N, C-alpha and C positions, 0 to 999 in steps of 0.2 A: 668416459672410459678410464680405468685405472690400469696402468701397465707397469709390470715389474720386469726389469732386464738385468740378467747376469748377477743376481743377488747371492752373496755369500755371507754367512754369519758364523763367527768363531767365538768360542769361550776359551780365552788364553790361546793355547796352540791347537785346540781341537776344533775342527770344522763341523758344525752341526747342520748347516745348510750349504749347498754348493750348486752354483749354476742354475738358480731358480729363475724361470721365465714363464710369465703368464699374463693375461689381460682379464679384467673383470668388467662387466657391462651393466648399464642401468637396467633396472627392473628384474635383475637376475639374482637368484639365491643360490650360492655355491656352497657345497659341503666339503670340508677338508678332512680327509680320512688318512689314517695311519696308526700304527701301534704306538704304545707308550715310548717316549724318548726318541721318536723319529723326527721331531722338529716342528710339530704343528703350532705349539704355543710360541716358539721362537719366531716362526714365520709371521704370525699375526702381530707380535710385538715389534718386530723389525720394520714391517711395512707401516705400522702406526707411529714409527719414530721413537719408540720407547727404549730400544737397545741399538747399539751400533751395528752397522752393516755396510757391506760394499755393494756397489751396483747402483742402478738408477730406479727412482720411483717417479713416474710421470702421471699427472692427472689432467685430462682434457688438454688444454694448451699450456699447462704449467709443467715445465720440464725440470727434472732432477730436484724434486721437492726436498727441502730441509726438514729435520725432525719437527720443528715448530709448525711448518706448513702442513706436514702430515697430520699433526694433531688438530689443525683447523678443519681438515677435510674429513678425517676419519673419527668416528665414535667407537671406542674400544671398550668392551666389557670383559674383564678378566674372569677366569674360572673361580678364583678365590674372592668372594665378596664379603669376607669377614672384616674384623676391625670393629672398634667401638665408635658410636656416634649418638649424640643426644638430639639429633635432628628428627623431626617427625617425618613420616612417610611422605606426606604432601610436600614438605620442604625439600626432601631429597629429589622428588620429581621436578620441582621448580628449578633446581640447580642445573637441570638439563638445558635451560635457556638462560644461563648465567649472564650472558652479554645483554639480555633484555631486561634484567632486573635493576631496579633502582632502590631508593629509600622506601618506596611503597610499591607493592606488587599490584598491578592492575587487576581488577576483578575478572575481566575476560580471560586473562592468563591463568588465574587461579581456577576458573571454571574449566578451562581446557586441560589443565593438569589433573583435575578431579575426574574428567572423562577418561583420561589415560588409566587411572586407577580402576574405574568401572570396567574398562576393557579387559582387565586381568582379574576381575573379581576381588579387588583389593580395597574397595571403598570403605569397608568397615575398619580398616587399619589406618585410615588417613591421619588420625591424630595421635597414633601410637609412635613411640620412638623406635629407631632402627635397632637399638639394643634389646628391645622386647620381642623381636621377631625370630622365627626359626631360620635355618640356613636356606630352605626352599623359598620362604617368603621374601627373604632379602634378595634372592636371585630374581624373583619376579619383579620386585621394586626397581632394581637396577636395570632390568630389561625395559620396563615401562619408561624409566628415565631416558634410556638410550633412544627409544622410539620417539619420545616427546621432543627430544632435541632435533629430530627430523634431519639427520645428517645426510651428506651426499653418499658416504660410504659407511657401512656398519660392520664391525668385526666382533664376533662373539666366540669366546673360548669356552667350550662345553656348556652351552646355555641351558641344557636340560639335565645336567648331571645330578642336581640335588632335588629334582622334582618327581612327583608321583606321575603315573601314566597319564591321567587326565590332563594335568598341567603341561606335560611334555607336548601333547597334541595341541593344546591351546597356544603355547608359545610358538611352535613351528607354524601353526596356522597364521598367527599374527605377523610373524616375520615375513612369511611368504606373501601374504596379502599386502603388507606395508610396502614391499618392494614393487609389486605390480601397480599399486595405487599411487605411489609417490615418486616413482622413478629411482628409488634407492638401490644402490649396489650393496649386497650383503654377502659375507662369508662367515661360516661357523665351523669351528673344529668340532667334530662329532665322533663318538664311538659306536653309536647304534646304527649299523649299516642299513637295517630295514627302514628306519625313519629317514635316514639320509636319502635312500633310494626313492622313498615316497614323496618327500617334500622338496628336495633340491632340484633345481633346473639343471645342475651340472655338478660333477664330482671332480676334485683334484686329489690324487692319491700320492702320499709321500712314503718313501721307504729309504731308510739310511740317509736321510737328508737330501734326497733327490726326488723329483716328480717322475713317477713311473706310469701314470695314466691320467688323462684329462679328457672329459667329454660328458655326454648325457648318461644318466644312470643306465638306461637300456643298452647303451653301446659299450659302457665301461665295465659294469659289474659282471663278473664271471666267477665260476668256482675256482679257476686257477689264480685269478687276481686275489681273491680272498685268502687263498692258501699262501700266496706270496706275501701279502700284507700282514696277516695275523698268525700264520702258522696253524690254520684251522681248516678242516674239511667242512663244507657246507653244501646244502641243496638250494637251488634257486628255481622258483616256479613263477611263471608269468601269470598274473591275475588279471582281473577285469581292468579295462582302461589302461593297460600297460603297466599296472602296479606290480612291482617285484616283491615276492615273498621269500625271505631268506631264513633258512633254518640251520643254525650251527649244529654240527654232528659230533665232532671230536677234535681235540688238540692233536696236532701232528708232532711226533717225536717226543 
């Protein structure tokens, strides 16, 4: 279990997150919701030890983790996967197990990395360099790398932002099943409420740097919450198997 207590994040004199408290559990996929600028990316970065914060981060029996310890426990994939690289796609995947690599990469590890590519339909890109890929393809490669690392905790910042509809579903299927099958704890910042309501076991909703709702999608999502979070009027319909269908209607104000 990963527990965050009394977390505050400030940029200079401006507090972007205040009094953040929650726990994340094994096998659970949590979606982090909120409008632009409400602190979703800052929260993921702070818990991952990438930016300064106040408060405590505890994992299992390890109390008040340092930034370095957070990096050992948490695999973080940013929203921006740009930048230049002459590494091949297969080499990027293998870097997910950097601590296992030596002068020679074992054949079984290469085969496992290749299977990660197959899972996302990327096997035809294995020998291409990262510079030759589209933004969506890069995003898939880095997600495959994150899962190949098989971390205790996985944080994803807008993992479906650059993807077409088919690959959005593939990615969320993979993340959800990886949590269930490997005991991984995952949290993803998301904007698509319908996808979050369908795939996430739990929703944490941020507004103005504070958590205003936390719970199962069926218990949390409501027309009033969506109005408060996004300034949008929406219809919510309960579908088969408890699936929520959300239709945005109009911006408020």
